[in-house]
ZADO-1210 file (C-alpha; in nm, 4 decimals, padded with zeros to 6 digits):
<atoms>
<atom x="15.5443" y="08.1930" z="06.9859" code="MET" pos="1"/>
<atom x="15.4426" y="08.2404" z="07.3482" code="THR" pos="2"/>
<atom x="15.2193" y="07.9621" z="07.4793" code="LYS" pos="3"/>
<atom x="14.9265" y="08.0795" z="07.6889" code="ILE" pos="4"/>
<atom x="14.7817" y="07.8237" z="07.9270" code="ASP" pos="5"/>
<atom x="14.4065" y="07.8695" z="07.9488" code="VAL" pos="6"/>
<atom x="14.3017" y="07.7961" z="08.3075" code="PRO" pos="7"/>
<atom x="14.0801" y="07.4998" z="08.3889" code="ASN" pos="8"/>
<atom x="13.7238" y="07.6218" z="08.4258" code="THR" pos="9"/>
<atom x="13.3751" y="07.4684" z="08.4432" code="PRO" pos="10"/>
<atom x="13.3284" y="07.5840" z="08.0840" code="GLY" pos="11"/>
<atom x="13.6325" y="07.3836" z="07.9810" code="LYS" pos="12"/>
<atom x="13.4821" y="07.0837" z="08.1642" code="PHE" pos="13"/>
<atom x="13.1655" y="07.1195" z="07.9542" code="ILE" pos="14"/>
<atom x="13.3751" y="07.1330" z="07.6363" code="SER" pos="15"/>
<atom x="13.5482" y="06.8117" z="07.7391" code="ARG" pos="16"/>
<atom x="13.2101" y="06.6464" z="07.7975" code="TRP" pos="17"/>
<atom x="13.0957" y="06.7438" z="07.4488" code="ARG" pos="18"/>
<atom x="13.4151" y="06.6137" z="07.2927" code="GLU" pos="19"/>
<atom x="13.4516" y="06.2889" z="07.4904" code="GLN" pos="20"/>
<atom x="13.1140" y="06.2198" z="07.6520" code="GLY" pos="21"/>
<atom x="12.8829" y="06.0876" z="07.7519" code="PRO" pos="22"/>
<atom x="13.0827" y="05.9102" z="08.0219" code="VAL" pos="23"/>
<atom x="13.0081" y="05.7540" z="08.3597" code="GLU" pos="24"/>
<atom x="13.0256" y="05.9470" z="08.6868" code="ILE" pos="25"/>
<atom x="13.3535" y="05.7765" z="08.7760" code="SER" pos="26"/>
<atom x="13.5177" y="05.9345" z="08.4705" code="ILE" pos="27"/>
<atom x="13.3613" y="06.2709" z="08.5511" code="LEU" pos="28"/>
<atom x="13.5103" y="06.2420" z="08.8992" code="GLU" pos="29"/>
<atom x="13.8527" y="06.1862" z="08.7433" code="GLU" pos="30"/>
<atom x="13.8094" y="06.4918" z="08.5197" code="TRP" pos="31"/>
<atom x="13.6971" y="06.7039" z="08.8150" code="LYS" pos="32"/>
<atom x="14.0018" y="06.6049" z="09.0221" code="ASN" pos="33"/>
<atom x="14.2386" y="06.6414" z="08.7281" code="GLU" pos="34"/>
<atom x="14.1098" y="06.9928" z="08.6527" code="MET" pos="35"/>
<atom x="14.1132" y="07.0826" z="09.0241" code="GLU" pos="36"/>
<atom x="13.7519" y="07.1991" z="09.0228" code="LEU" pos="37"/>
<atom x="13.6458" y="07.2350" z="09.3830" code="THR" pos="38"/>
<atom x="13.2775" y="07.1436" z="09.3659" code="SER" pos="39"/>
<atom x="13.0104" y="06.9739" z="09.1588" code="TRP" pos="40"/>
<atom x="12.7965" y="07.2836" z="09.2010" code="LEU" pos="41"/>
<atom x="13.0107" y="07.4971" z="08.9709" code="MET" pos="42"/>
<atom x="12.9957" y="07.2225" z="08.7076" code="ILE" pos="43"/>
<atom x="12.6183" y="07.1986" z="08.7462" code="ALA" pos="44"/>
<atom x="12.5837" y="07.5752" z="08.6997" code="GLU" pos="45"/>
<atom x="12.7986" y="07.5665" z="08.3864" code="ALA" pos="46"/>
<atom x="12.5939" y="07.2763" z="08.2506" code="ALA" pos="47"/>
<atom x="12.2764" y="07.4808" z="08.3004" code="LEU" pos="48"/>
<atom x="12.4121" y="07.7956" z="08.1371" code="PHE" pos="49"/>
<atom x="12.5737" y="07.6058" z="07.8484" code="LEU" pos="50"/>
<atom x="12.2724" y="07.3818" z="07.7879" code="ASP" pos="51"/>
<atom x="12.4367" y="07.0491" z="07.8679" code="ALA" pos="52"/>
<atom x="12.1188" y="06.8878" z="07.9990" code="ALA" pos="53"/>
<atom x="12.2392" y="06.5263" z="08.0108" code="GLU" pos="54"/>
<atom x="12.5515" y="06.6230" z="08.2046" code="LEU" pos="55"/>
<atom x="12.3448" y="06.8366" z="08.4401" code="PHE" pos="56"/>
<atom x="12.1199" y="06.5431" z="08.5308" code="GLU" pos="57"/>
<atom x="12.4231" y="06.3281" z="08.6171" code="ILE" pos="58"/>
<atom x="12.5969" y="06.6003" z="08.8184" code="VAL" pos="59"/>
<atom x="12.2785" y="06.7076" z="08.9960" code="ASN" pos="60"/>
<atom x="12.2703" y="06.3702" z="09.1716" code="GLU" pos="61"/>
<atom x="12.6106" y="06.4468" z="09.3265" code="GLN" pos="62"/>
<atom x="12.4988" y="06.7725" z="09.4882" code="LEU" pos="63"/>
<atom x="12.4472" y="06.8122" z="09.8604" code="THR" pos="64"/>
<atom x="12.1066" y="06.9364" z="09.9872" code="PRO" pos="65"/>
<atom x="12.2451" y="07.2916" z="10.0235" code="ALA" pos="66"/>
<atom x="12.3890" y="07.2793" z="09.6728" code="GLU" pos="67"/>
<atom x="12.0592" y="07.1518" z="09.5309" code="GLN" pos="68"/>
<atom x="11.8756" y="07.4380" z="09.7009" code="ALA" pos="69"/>
<atom x="12.1251" y="07.6795" z="09.5449" code="THR" pos="70"/>
<atom x="12.1040" y="07.5338" z="09.1953" code="ILE" pos="71"/>
<atom x="11.7265" y="07.5591" z="09.2239" code="GLY" pos="72"/>
<atom x="11.7653" y="07.9345" z="09.2690" code="LEU" pos="73"/>
<atom x="11.9992" y="07.9556" z="08.9722" code="VAL" pos="74"/>
<atom x="11.7428" y="07.7721" z="08.7612" code="ARG" pos="75"/>
<atom x="11.4585" y="08.0010" z="08.8666" code="ARG" pos="76"/>
<atom x="11.6642" y="08.3104" z="08.7898" code="ARG" pos="77"/>
<atom x="11.7470" y="08.1728" z="08.4447" code="MET" pos="78"/>
<atom x="11.3753" y="08.1339" z="08.3819" code="LEU" pos="79"/>
<atom x="11.3188" y="08.5004" z="08.4676" code="GLY" pos="80"/>
<atom x="11.1734" y="08.4587" z="08.8163" code="ASP" pos="81"/>
<atom x="11.2380" y="08.7779" z="09.0142" code="SER" pos="82"/>
<atom x="11.0388" y="08.6861" z="09.3284" code="MET" pos="83"/>
<atom x="11.3198" y="08.4968" z="09.4919" code="LEU" pos="84"/>
<atom x="11.3599" y="08.6230" z="09.8477" code="GLU" pos="85"/>
<atom x="11.1492" y="08.3525" z="10.0123" code="GLN" pos="86"/>
<atom x="11.3217" y="08.0833" z="09.8064" code="ALA" pos="87"/>
<atom x="11.6578" y="08.2277" z="09.9135" code="ILE" pos="88"/>
<atom x="11.5436" y="08.2223" z="10.2780" code="ASN" pos="89"/>
<atom x="11.4494" y="07.8558" z="10.2380" code="ASP" pos="90"/>
<atom x="11.7893" y="07.7782" z="10.0868" code="ALA" pos="91"/>
<atom x="11.9648" y="07.9647" z="10.3699" code="ILE" pos="92"/>
<atom x="11.7741" y="07.7507" z="10.6175" code="ALA" pos="93"/>
<atom x="11.9096" y="07.4366" z="10.4486" code="VAL" pos="94"/>
<atom x="12.2661" y="07.5761" z="10.4512" code="ALA" pos="95"/>
<atom x="12.2306" y="07.6605" z="10.8241" code="LYS" pos="96"/>
<atom x="12.0754" y="07.3312" z="10.9326" code="ASP" pos="97"/>
<atom x="12.3280" y="07.1343" z="11.1442" code="PRO" pos="98"/>
<atom x="12.2677" y="06.8213" z="10.9340" code="GLU" pos="99"/>
<atom x="12.3144" y="06.9927" z="10.5956" code="THR" pos="100"/>
<atom x="12.5282" y="07.2914" z="10.6921" code="ARG" pos="101"/>
<atom x="12.7519" y="07.4570" z="10.4324" code="ASP" pos="102"/>
<atom x="12.9305" y="07.7682" z="10.5565" code="LEU" pos="103"/>
<atom x="13.0456" y="07.8834" z="10.2129" code="LYS" pos="104"/>
<atom x="12.7031" y="07.8456" z="10.0551" code="LEU" pos="105"/>
<atom x="12.5422" y="08.0289" z="10.3447" code="GLU" pos="106"/>
<atom x="12.7716" y="08.3195" z="10.2633" code="GLY" pos="107"/>
<atom x="12.6863" y="08.3021" z="09.8940" code="ARG" pos="108"/>
<atom x="12.3137" y="08.2825" z="09.9657" code="LEU" pos="109"/>
<atom x="12.3272" y="08.5823" z="10.1978" code="ARG" pos="110"/>
<atom x="12.4974" y="08.7685" z="09.9139" code="MET" pos="111"/>
<atom x="12.2174" y="08.6590" z="09.6786" code="GLU" pos="112"/>
<atom x="11.9575" y="08.7838" z="09.9265" code="ARG" pos="113"/>
<atom x="12.1415" y="09.1149" z="09.9597" code="GLY" pos="114"/>
<atom x="12.1270" y="09.1676" z="09.5846" code="LEU" pos="115"/>
<atom x="11.7587" y="09.0796" z="09.5762" code="THR" pos="116"/>
<atom x="11.6865" y="09.3211" z="09.8608" code="ARG" pos="117"/>
<atom x="11.8771" y="09.5958" z="09.6793" code="PHE" pos="118"/>
<atom x="11.6697" y="09.5358" z="09.3654" code="GLU" pos="119"/>
<atom x="11.3569" y="09.5641" z="09.5807" code="ASN" pos="120"/>
<atom x="11.4683" y="09.8930" z="09.7368" code="GLY" pos="121"/>
<atom x="11.5647" y="09.7571" z="10.0807" code="ASP" pos="122"/>
<atom x="11.9034" y="09.9309" z="10.1029" code="ILE" pos="123"/>
<atom x="11.9658" y="09.8644" z="10.4718" code="GLU" pos="124"/>
<atom x="11.8731" y="09.4983" z="10.4384" code="GLY" pos="125"/>
<atom x="12.0994" y="09.4710" z="10.1346" code="ALA" pos="126"/>
<atom x="12.3871" y="09.6357" z="10.3198" code="LYS" pos="127"/>
<atom x="12.3527" y="09.4006" z="10.6175" code="ASP" pos="128"/>
<atom x="12.3450" y="09.0903" z="10.3972" code="ASP" pos="129"/>
<atom x="12.6347" y="09.1928" z="10.1737" code="LEU" pos="130"/>
<atom x="12.8575" y="09.2857" z="10.4671" code="GLU" pos="131"/>
<atom x="12.7713" y="08.9605" z="10.6461" code="TRP" pos="132"/>
<atom x="12.8368" y="08.7572" z="10.3317" code="ALA" pos="133"/>
<atom x="13.1742" y="08.9225" z="10.2693" code="GLU" pos="134"/>
<atom x="13.2919" y="08.8562" z="10.6251" code="LEU" pos="135"/>
<atom x="13.1771" y="08.4933" z="10.6137" code="ARG" pos="136"/>
<atom x="13.3338" y="08.4236" z="10.2748" code="LEU" pos="137"/>
<atom x="13.6547" y="08.5973" z="10.3783" code="LYS" pos="138"/>
<atom x="13.6821" y="08.3593" z="10.6727" code="SER" pos="139"/>
<atom x="13.5976" y="08.0328" z="10.4937" code="VAL" pos="140"/>
<atom x="13.6781" y="08.0928" z="10.1231" code="ALA" pos="141"/>
<atom x="13.9069" y="08.3936" z="10.0913" code="LYS" pos="142"/>
<atom x="13.9823" y="08.4985" z="09.7312" code="ALA" pos="143"/>
<atom x="13.7371" y="08.2402" z="09.5977" code="SER" pos="144"/>
<atom x="13.4973" y="08.3302" z="09.3173" code="ARG" pos="145"/>
<atom x="13.2172" y="08.3965" z="09.5664" code="ASP" pos="146"/>
<atom x="13.4384" y="08.6042" z="09.7961" code="HIS" pos="147"/>
<atom x="13.5526" y="08.8117" z="09.4995" code="ASP" pos="148"/>
<atom x="13.1908" y="08.8677" z="09.3984" code="LEU" pos="149"/>
<atom x="13.0984" y="08.9670" z="09.7531" code="SER" pos="150"/>
<atom x="13.3696" y="09.2343" z="09.7563" code="LEU" pos="151"/>
<atom x="13.2681" y="09.3730" z="09.4156" code="LEU" pos="152"/>
<atom x="12.8994" y="09.3735" z="09.5110" code="ASN" pos="153"/>
<atom x="12.9766" y="09.5458" z="09.8399" code="LYS" pos="154"/>
<atom x="13.1716" y="09.8169" z="09.6554" code="ALA" pos="155"/>
<atom x="12.8928" y="09.8569" z="09.3985" code="ALA" pos="156"/>
<atom x="12.6369" y="09.9049" z="09.6769" code="LEU" pos="157"/>
<atom x="12.8541" y="10.1715" z="09.8403" code="LEU" pos="158"/>
<atom x="12.8937" y="10.3542" z="09.5090" code="LEU" pos="159"/>
<atom x="12.5195" y="10.3434" z="09.4460" code="SER" pos="160"/>
<atom x="12.4506" y="10.4932" z="09.7895" code="THR" pos="161"/>
<atom x="12.6980" y="10.7798" z="09.7546" code="GLY" pos="162"/>
<atom x="12.9933" y="10.6430" z="09.9489" code="ALA" pos="163"/>
<atom x="13.2792" y="10.6341" z="09.6948" code="PRO" pos="164"/>
<atom x="13.5591" y="10.6556" z="09.9527" code="LEU" pos="165"/>
<atom x="13.4229" y="10.3508" z="10.1334" code="MET" pos="166"/>
<atom x="13.3996" y="10.1716" z="09.7970" code="ALA" pos="167"/>
<atom x="13.7618" y="10.2668" z="09.7311" code="LEU" pos="168"/>
<atom x="13.8539" y="10.1056" z="10.0632" code="HIS" pos="169"/>
<atom x="13.6788" y="09.7843" z="09.9574" code="VAL" pos="170"/>
<atom x="13.8624" y="09.7823" z="09.6245" code="TYR" pos="171"/>
<atom x="14.1888" y="09.8200" z="09.8163" code="ALA" pos="172"/>
<atom x="14.1144" y="09.4907" z="09.9939" code="GLU" pos="173"/>
<atom x="14.1511" y="09.3146" z="09.6575" code="ILE" pos="174"/>
<atom x="14.5284" y="09.2806" z="09.6525" code="SER" pos="175"/>
<atom x="14.7082" y="09.2564" z="09.3188" code="ARG" pos="176"/>
<atom x="14.9574" y="09.0210" z="09.4815" code="ASN" pos="177"/>
<atom x="14.7042" y="08.7890" z="09.6442" code="GLY" pos="178"/>
<atom x="14.5041" y="08.4963" z="09.5119" code="ASP" pos="179"/>
<atom x="14.2176" y="08.6967" z="09.3644" code="HIS" pos="180"/>
<atom x="14.1157" y="08.6249" z="09.0062" code="ALA" pos="181"/>
<atom x="14.2710" y="08.8484" z="08.7404" code="GLN" pos="182"/>
<atom x="13.9229" y="08.9576" z="08.6302" code="GLU" pos="183"/>
<atom x="13.8348" y="09.0628" z="08.9857" code="THR" pos="184"/>
<atom x="14.1516" y="09.2698" z="09.0132" code="ILE" pos="185"/>
<atom x="14.0798" y="09.4338" z="08.6777" code="ALA" pos="186"/>
<atom x="13.7228" y="09.5273" z="08.7752" code="ILE" pos="187"/>
<atom x="13.8351" y="09.6669" z="09.1098" code="SER" pos="188"/>
<atom x="14.1112" y="09.8797" z="08.9574" code="ARG" pos="189"/>
<atom x="13.8780" y="10.0111" z="08.6893" code="LEU" pos="190"/>
<atom x="13.6366" y="10.1217" z="08.9605" code="GLY" pos="191"/>
<atom x="13.9175" y="10.2669" z="09.1719" code="ALA" pos="192"/>
<atom x="14.0473" y="10.4632" z="08.8727" code="SER" pos="193"/>
<atom x="13.7137" y="10.6346" z="08.8195" code="ARG" pos="194"/>
<atom x="13.6819" y="10.7212" z="09.1872" code="ILE" pos="195"/>
<atom x="14.0354" y="10.8642" z="09.1989" code="ARG" pos="196"/>
<atom x="13.9707" y="11.0678" z="08.8839" code="ALA" pos="197"/>
<atom x="13.6546" y="11.2154" z="09.0394" code="SER" pos="198"/>
<atom x="13.8681" y="11.3267" z="09.3355" code="LEU" pos="199"/>
<atom x="14.1297" y="11.4875" z="09.1104" code="GLY" pos="200"/>
<atom x="14.3955" y="11.2301" z="09.1981" code="HIS" pos="201"/>
<atom x="14.5128" y="11.1922" z="08.8405" code="MET" pos="202"/>
<atom x="14.8315" y="10.9924" z="08.8954" code="PHE" pos="203"/>
<atom x="14.6477" y="10.7313" z="09.1022" code="ASP" pos="204"/>
<atom x="14.3588" y="10.7280" z="08.8541" code="ALA" pos="205"/>
<atom x="14.5987" y="10.6602" z="08.5659" code="ALA" pos="206"/>
<atom x="14.7911" y="10.4024" z="08.7709" code="ARG" pos="207"/>
<atom x="14.4744" y="10.2081" z="08.8483" code="HIS" pos="208"/>
<atom x="14.3589" y="10.2248" z="08.4842" code="ALA" pos="209"/>
<atom x="14.7019" y="10.0980" z="08.3714" code="TRP" pos="210"/>
<atom x="14.6798" y="09.8069" z="08.6145" code="ASN" pos="211"/>
<atom x="14.3202" y="09.7308" z="08.5136" code="ALA" pos="212"/>
<atom x="14.4307" y="09.7140" z="08.1496" code="HIS" pos="213"/>
<atom x="14.7069" y="09.4652" z="08.2286" code="GLY" pos="214"/>
<atom x="14.5014" y="09.2404" z="08.4534" code="HIS" pos="215"/>
<atom x="14.2109" y="09.2357" z="08.2060" code="ALA" pos="216"/>
<atom x="14.4512" y="09.1177" z="07.9359" code="ILE" pos="217"/>
<atom x="14.5709" y="08.8377" z="08.1648" code="ARG" pos="218"/>
<atom x="14.2069" y="08.7441" z="08.2316" code="ALA" pos="219"/>
<atom x="14.1368" y="08.7237" z="07.8543" code="PHE" pos="220"/>
<atom x="13.8739" y="08.9988" z="07.9028" code="GLN" pos="221"/>
<atom x="13.9429" y="09.1937" z="07.5848" code="THR" pos="222"/>
<atom x="13.6494" y="09.4357" z="07.6089" code="ASN" pos="223"/>
<atom x="13.7448" y="09.5298" z="07.9634" code="MET" pos="224"/>
<atom x="14.1099" y="09.5673" z="07.8626" code="ALA" pos="225"/>
<atom x="14.0069" y="09.8111" z="07.5881" code="ILE" pos="226"/>
<atom x="13.7852" y="10.0011" z="07.8315" code="GLU" pos="227"/>
<atom x="14.0683" y="10.0317" z="08.0838" code="ALA" pos="228"/>
<atom x="14.3268" y="10.1112" z="07.8169" code="GLY" pos="229"/>
<atom x="14.1221" y="10.3921" z="07.6657" code="THR" pos="230"/>
<atom x="14.0532" y="10.5279" z="08.0152" code="LEU" pos="231"/>
<atom x="14.4279" y="10.5333" z="08.0848" code="PHE" pos="232"/>
<atom x="14.4962" y="10.7248" z="07.7637" code="ILE" pos="233"/>
<atom x="14.2123" y="10.9714" z="07.8210" code="GLU" pos="234"/>
<atom x="14.3407" y="11.0451" z="08.1717" code="LEU" pos="235"/>
<atom x="14.6940" y="11.0922" z="08.0385" code="SER" pos="236"/>
<atom x="14.6437" y="11.3008" z="07.7222" code="LEU" pos="237"/>
<atom x="14.7089" y="11.6328" z="07.8967" code="ASP" pos="238"/>
<atom x="15.0146" y="11.4936" z="08.0772" code="CYS" pos="239"/>
<atom x="15.2328" y="11.3563" z="07.7949" code="ILE" pos="240"/>
<atom x="15.6008" y="11.4216" z="07.8623" code="ASP" pos="241"/>
<atom x="15.8935" y="11.2978" z="07.6513" code="ASP" pos="242"/>
<atom x="16.1151" y="11.2985" z="07.9585" code="SER" pos="243"/>
<atom x="15.8736" y="11.1008" z="08.1788" code="ALA" pos="244"/>
<atom x="15.9808" y="10.7731" z="08.3327" code="GLU" pos="245"/>
<atom x="15.8143" y="10.4747" z="08.1677" code="ARG" pos="246"/>
<atom x="15.4817" y="10.4163" z="08.3360" code="PHE" pos="247"/>
<atom x="15.5466" y="10.0565" z="08.4358" code="MET" pos="248"/>
<atom x="15.8374" y="10.1778" z="08.6473" code="SER" pos="249"/>
<atom x="15.6232" y="10.4523" z="08.7981" code="GLN" pos="250"/>
<atom x="15.3622" y="10.1947" z="08.8936" code="VAL" pos="251"/>
<atom x="15.6183" y="09.9547" z="09.0376" code="ASP" pos="252"/>
<atom x="15.7756" y="10.2325" z="09.2438" code="ASN" pos="253"/>
<atom x="15.4490" y="10.3781" z="09.3738" code="ALA" pos="254"/>
<atom x="15.4217" y="10.3632" z="09.7529" code="LYS" pos="255"/>
<atom x="15.1436" y="10.4359" z="10.0026" code="PRO" pos="256"/>
<atom x="15.1293" y="10.8000" z="10.1114" code="ARG" pos="257"/>
<atom x="15.0201" y="10.9729" z="10.4265" code="THR" pos="258"/>
<atom x="14.7361" y="11.2244" z="10.4178" code="VAL" pos="259"/>
<atom x="14.9901" y="11.5065" z="10.4545" code="ASP" pos="260"/>
<atom x="15.1878" y="11.4151" z="10.1432" code="GLU" pos="261"/>
<atom x="15.1157" y="11.5859" z="09.8111" code="ASP" pos="262"/>
<atom x="14.9607" y="11.3955" z="09.5235" code="GLN" pos="263"/>
<atom x="15.2195" y="11.2823" z="09.2653" code="PRO" pos="264"/>
<atom x="15.2190" y="11.4676" z="08.9348" code="THR" pos="265"/>
<atom x="15.1024" y="11.2623" z="08.6403" code="LEU" pos="266"/>
<atom x="15.3537" y="11.2508" z="08.3543" code="ALA" pos="267"/>
<atom x="15.3276" y="10.9836" z="08.0849" code="VAL" pos="268"/>
<atom x="15.5817" y="10.8960" z="07.8190" code="HIS" pos="269"/>
<atom x="15.4362" y="10.9067" z="07.4655" code="PRO" pos="270"/>
<atom x="15.5522" y="10.5499" z="07.3998" code="GLU" pos="271"/>
<atom x="15.3256" y="10.4287" z="07.6820" code="ASP" pos="272"/>
<atom x="15.0323" y="10.6092" z="07.5206" code="ILE" pos="273"/>
<atom x="15.1246" y="10.4601" z="07.1838" code="GLY" pos="274"/>
<atom x="15.1694" y="10.1091" z="07.3187" code="GLY" pos="275"/>
<atom x="14.8305" y="10.0999" z="07.4898" code="VAL" pos="276"/>
<atom x="14.6620" y="10.2599" z="07.1881" code="PHE" pos="277"/>
<atom x="14.8140" y="10.0018" z="06.9532" code="ASP" pos="278"/>
<atom x="14.7035" y="09.7111" z="07.1739" code="TRP" pos="279"/>
<atom x="14.3488" y="09.8432" z="07.1955" code="CYS" pos="280"/>
<atom x="14.3315" y="09.9137" z="06.8219" code="HIS" pos="281"/>
<atom x="14.4669" y="09.5694" z="06.7331" code="ASN" pos="282"/>
<atom x="14.2112" y="09.3991" z="06.9573" code="ASN" pos="283"/>
<atom x="13.8975" y="09.5860" z="06.8547" code="LEU" pos="284"/>
<atom x="13.6180" y="09.3624" z="06.7222" code="PRO" pos="285"/>
<atom x="13.6395" y="09.3045" z="06.3474" code="SER" pos="286"/>
<atom x="13.2850" y="09.4363" z="06.2997" code="SER" pos="287"/>
<atom x="13.1958" y="09.8057" z="06.3349" code="ASN" pos="288"/>
<atom x="12.8250" y="09.7333" z="06.3827" code="SER" pos="289"/>
<atom x="12.6279" y="09.7667" z="06.7053" code="GLY" pos="290"/>
<atom x="12.4012" y="10.0446" z="06.8325" code="GLU" pos="291"/>
<atom x="12.6216" y="10.1063" z="07.1364" code="HIS" pos="292"/>
<atom x="12.9965" y="10.1162" z="07.0619" code="ARG" pos="293"/>
<atom x="13.1751" y="10.3072" z="07.3406" code="PRO" pos="294"/>
<atom x="13.4979" y="10.1278" z="07.2461" code="ASP" pos="295"/>
<atom x="13.5034" y="10.2771" z="06.8965" code="LEU" pos="296"/>
<atom x="13.3890" y="10.6169" z="07.0224" code="ARG" pos="297"/>
<atom x="13.6757" y="10.6309" z="07.2696" code="ALA" pos="298"/>
<atom x="13.9319" y="10.5071" z="07.0198" code="MET" pos="299"/>
<atom x="13.8272" y="10.7492" z="06.7435" code="VAL" pos="300"/>
<atom x="13.8350" y="11.0396" z="06.9895" code="SER" pos="301"/>
<atom x="14.1810" y="10.9399" z="07.1105" code="ILE" pos="302"/>
<atom x="14.3067" y="10.8860" z="06.7547" code="ALA" pos="303"/>
<atom x="14.2002" y="11.2400" z="06.6651" code="LYS" pos="304"/>
<atom x="14.3832" y="11.3789" z="06.9681" code="ASN" pos="305"/>
<atom x="14.7087" y="11.1928" z="06.9015" code="ILE" pos="306"/>
<atom x="14.7104" y="11.2225" z="06.5245" code="GLY" pos="307"/>
<atom x="14.6316" y="10.8625" z="06.4357" code="LYS" pos="308"/>
<atom x="14.3009" y="10.8938" z="06.2522" code="LEU" pos="309"/>
<atom x="14.4591" y="10.7146" z="05.9557" code="ASP" pos="310"/>
<atom x="14.4273" y="10.3933" z="06.1586" code="ARG" pos="311"/>
<atom x="14.0499" y="10.4172" z="06.1088" code="PHE" pos="312"/>
<atom x="14.0458" y="10.4799" z="05.7345" code="SER" pos="313"/>
<atom x="13.8465" y="10.1623" z="05.6686" code="GLU" pos="314"/>
<atom x="13.5881" y="10.2607" z="05.9288" code="LEU" pos="315"/>
<atom x="13.5563" y="10.6086" z="05.7761" code="PHE" pos="316"/>
<atom x="13.4996" y="10.4553" z="05.4315" code="ASP" pos="317"/>
<atom x="13.2118" y="10.2322" z="05.5455" code="GLU" pos="318"/>
<atom x="12.9327" y="10.4499" z="05.6899" code="PRO" pos="319"/>
<atom x="12.6676" y="10.1833" z="05.6283" code="ASP" pos="320"/>
<atom x="12.8460" y="09.9510" z="05.8736" code="ALA" pos="321"/>
<atom x="12.8054" y="10.1964" z="06.1641" code="VAL" pos="322"/>
<atom x="12.4865" y="10.1689" z="06.3710" code="GLU" pos="323"/>
<atom x="12.5868" y="10.3894" z="06.6659" code="ASP" pos="324"/>
<atom x="12.4508" y="10.7410" z="06.6021" code="ALA" pos="325"/>
<atom x="12.6921" y="10.9043" z="06.8473" code="THR" pos="326"/>
<atom x="12.9865" y="10.7356" z="06.6755" code="LEU" pos="327"/>
<atom x="12.8584" y="10.8528" z="06.3357" code="ALA" pos="328"/>
<atom x="12.8352" y="11.2110" z="06.4645" code="ALA" pos="329"/>
<atom x="13.1915" y="11.1921" z="06.5967" code="MET" pos="330"/>
<atom x="13.3244" y="11.0603" z="06.2675" code="ILE" pos="331"/>
<atom x="13.1402" y="11.3319" z="06.0728" code="GLN" pos="332"/>
<atom x="13.3329" y="11.6105" z="06.2486" code="VAL" pos="333"/>
<atom x="13.6719" y="11.4364" z="06.2250" code="CYS" pos="334"/>
<atom x="13.7366" y="11.5493" z="05.8682" code="ASP" pos="335"/>
<atom x="13.6571" y="11.8828" z="05.6984" code="ASP" pos="336"/>
<atom x="13.6400" y="11.7288" z="05.3528" code="ASP" pos="337"/>
<atom x="13.2931" y="11.8129" z="05.2067" code="PRO" pos="338"/>
<atom x="13.2492" y="11.4610" z="05.0648" code="LYS" pos="339"/>
<atom x="13.3243" y="11.3039" z="05.4030" code="HIS" pos="340"/>
<atom x="13.0895" y="11.5451" z="05.5796" code="THR" pos="341"/>
<atom x="12.8110" y="11.4705" z="05.3296" code="LYS" pos="342"/>
<atom x="12.8202" y="11.0902" z="05.3437" code="ILE" pos="343"/>
<atom x="12.8430" y="11.0794" z="05.7213" code="TRP" pos="344"/>
<atom x="12.5712" y="11.3407" z="05.7537" code="GLY" pos="345"/>
<atom x="12.3467" y="11.1186" z="05.5438" code="GLU" pos="346"/>
<atom x="12.4300" y="10.8170" z="05.7604" code="ARG" pos="347"/>
<atom x="12.3582" y="11.0151" z="06.0759" code="LEU" pos="348"/>
<atom x="12.0219" y="11.1208" z="05.9354" code="SER" pos="349"/>
<atom x="11.9286" y="10.7571" z="05.8756" code="VAL" pos="350"/>
<atom x="12.0371" y="10.6526" z="06.2247" code="LEU" pos="351"/>
<atom x="11.8433" y="10.9312" z="06.3973" code="THR" pos="352"/>
<atom x="11.5305" y="10.9009" z="06.1851" code="LEU" pos="353"/>
<atom x="11.2240" y="10.8573" z="06.4070" code="ILE" pos="354"/>
<atom x="10.9548" y="10.6205" z="06.2801" code="ASP" pos="355"/>
</atoms>
């Protein structure tokens, strides 16, 4: 059996505290160094989110003034406070002060202010802050968690303001061969796939979806891997070719093109479709409940198109377990059997009943 090494994370630190704590700060320092966690701040944030109050109080004493100002913002946001811009400005002042300066946190805080300004409708202010934050974090903490977030936030802002090609350029800065987190790479390639598809660049759209699927698996992000996998299949359904080169080889051999070169033709071997479908099917949640199930909708639609509806026989036999009305409507039309149509019609009526 293949052994998968789960990376050391603040969450894993919290688990260790619950299993072996409470312990003195000297032991916590040993754990931090052993797990190669770069700051007490990330541990403090995890302790807040995971409700490890006693650990938080110990770690909070180790924070610098700039880190304490930052954790104060995190706390306020957790409590639902949305009026944060002045508090962010105060924290930025601490991070900029020569006696308490922290270049990385200044970048993170400018990113936080950019997001707040975007939420408040100040698009230009948000753009200035997010661009500044990305440049700062690139210079002092390239490929760190905060730098990755700054790139993804910058791309999201560009998409929301109608600049998809500029967003695509930002995604391209997240190299698959660099030090960026697997999750960051997956998110960027998922976004790039959708942009490429909107431009009619189907080979590149499928290539990015394929890569997003693989990197999401490596990041243990199963839902994202299913989303990317189903996107890859949906993009490829009209381009299945028994003689096509296996898609992994096509991806590995893909090279940058000039603007004068034609777009490659998308051709996908049926075994690549089948392999991705099988992975997604095998990793679906065990429960079919939930009012919003785009994963099941996509998989049922694909199964119908590739002749694998038998893989969902248990789902089709349990209408009461389905809470997504759109999914119920899809299932109803998948089979012409009158009994099937009747029971799923009844379930759809229940789900769409207005009080």
